[in-house]
C-alpha positions as CSV (number, residue, x, y, z in Angstrom):
1,M,-2.0,-7.8,5.8
2,I,0.5,-8.6,8.6
3,S,0.4,-7.3,12.1
4,I,3.0,-4.9,13.6
5,D,4.1,-7.8,15.7
6,E,4.7,-10.0,12.6
7,F,6.7,-7.3,11.1
8,R,8.8,-7.0,14.1
9,N,10.0,-10.5,13.7
10,V,11.7,-9.8,10.4
11,E,15.4,-8.8,11.1
12,L,16.7,-6.4,8.6
13,R,20.4,-5.7,8.8
14,V,22.9,-4.1,6.7
15,A,25.6,-6.4,5.4
16,T,29.0,-5.5,3.3
17,V,29.6,-7.7,0.2
18,K,33.1,-9.1,0.6
19,S,32.9,-11.2,-2.6
20,A,30.4,-12.0,-5.6
21,E,30.5,-14.6,-8.4
22,P,28.0,-16.2,-10.6
23,H,26.3,-19.2,-9.7
24,P,27.8,-22.1,-11.1
25,N,24.2,-23.8,-11.8
26,A,22.1,-21.1,-12.5
27,D,22.1,-18.2,-15.2
28,K,20.3,-15.6,-13.1
29,L,21.9,-16.0,-9.7
30,L,24.9,-14.6,-8.1
31,V,26.6,-16.0,-5.1
32,L,27.5,-13.0,-2.5
33,Q,29.8,-13.8,0.6
34,I,28.7,-11.0,3.0
35,D,29.9,-9.5,6.2
36,L,27.1,-9.2,8.9
37,G,29.4,-7.8,11.6
38,T,29.4,-10.7,14.0
39,E,29.3,-13.4,11.2
40,Q,30.2,-14.0,7.6
41,R,27.3,-15.5,5.4
42,Q,26.5,-16.6,1.7
43,I,23.4,-15.6,0.0
44,C,22.2,-16.3,-3.5
45,A,20.5,-13.5,-5.4
46,G,18.6,-13.3,-8.7
47,I,20.5,-10.0,-9.7
48,R,22.8,-11.4,-12.3
49,S,21.5,-9.7,-15.2
50,H,21.2,-6.4,-13.4
51,Y,24.6,-6.1,-11.6
52,T,28.2,-7.5,-12.3
53,P,30.2,-9.0,-9.4
54,E,32.5,-6.2,-9.5
55,E,29.6,-3.7,-9.0
56,L,28.8,-5.4,-5.6
57,V,32.1,-5.9,-3.8
58,G,32.4,-3.5,-1.1
59,R,28.8,-2.1,-1.3
60,Q,26.5,-2.2,1.5
61,I,23.2,-4.0,1.1
62,V,20.1,-4.5,3.3
63,V,19.3,-8.3,4.0
64,V,16.6,-10.2,5.7
65,A,19.0,-11.8,8.3
66,N,16.6,-14.4,10.1
67,L,15.3,-16.1,7.0
68,E,15.7,-19.8,6.9
69,T,18.5,-21.2,5.2
70,A,17.5,-22.3,1.5
71,K,19.1,-24.3,-1.1
72,L,19.1,-22.8,-4.6
73,R,20.5,-24.7,-7.4
74,G,22.6,-26.9,-5.2
75,L,24.1,-23.9,-2.9
76,E,23.1,-22.7,0.5
77,S,21.5,-19.3,0.8
78,Q,21.6,-17.8,4.3
79,G,19.6,-14.7,3.9
80,M,17.9,-12.5,1.1
81,L,18.9,-9.2,0.0
82,L,16.3,-6.5,-0.6
83,A,16.0,-4.7,-3.9
84,A,13.2,-2.5,-5.8
85,S,12.0,-3.5,-9.2
86,D,10.2,-1.4,-12.0
87,E,9.8,-1.5,-15.7
88,G,12.6,-4.4,-15.9
89,R,15.0,-2.6,-13.6
90,V,16.3,-4.0,-10.4
91,I,17.8,-1.7,-7.7
92,I,19.7,-3.1,-4.5
93,L,18.4,-1.4,-1.3
94,S,21.5,0.3,0.4
95,P,21.8,2.7,3.3
96,E,22.4,6.2,2.2
97,K,25.7,6.5,4.4
98,T,28.1,4.0,5.4
99,V,27.1,2.2,8.5
100,Q,28.6,-0.8,10.6
101,P,28.0,-4.2,9.1
102,G,25.3,-5.9,11.1
103,A,23.5,-2.4,11.8
104,K,19.9,-3.0,12.2
105,V,17.5,-1.6,10.0
106,S,14.2,-0.2,11.5
């Protein structure tokens, strides 16, 4: 269990996917270029077997925006997208209606 104060430290934001492509060195990863309103970032996500790049471009997603940058198979990932999974499916979390990129999720 984490405290409410610890949870408040997690910065969830809405981002718009500007481009997506397969990771050159990992079969399960897609490399996404995202718009967070005030900045553009790159994230690597293990959703390649569940989504095509074409399905993601233009879509809004929810990301953890204040996660430390990580190197995944040689490429930087500057955040993490949120998704639900059950029975082998992975479903990306998205706002019900379109919002401005960078909108805070609370």
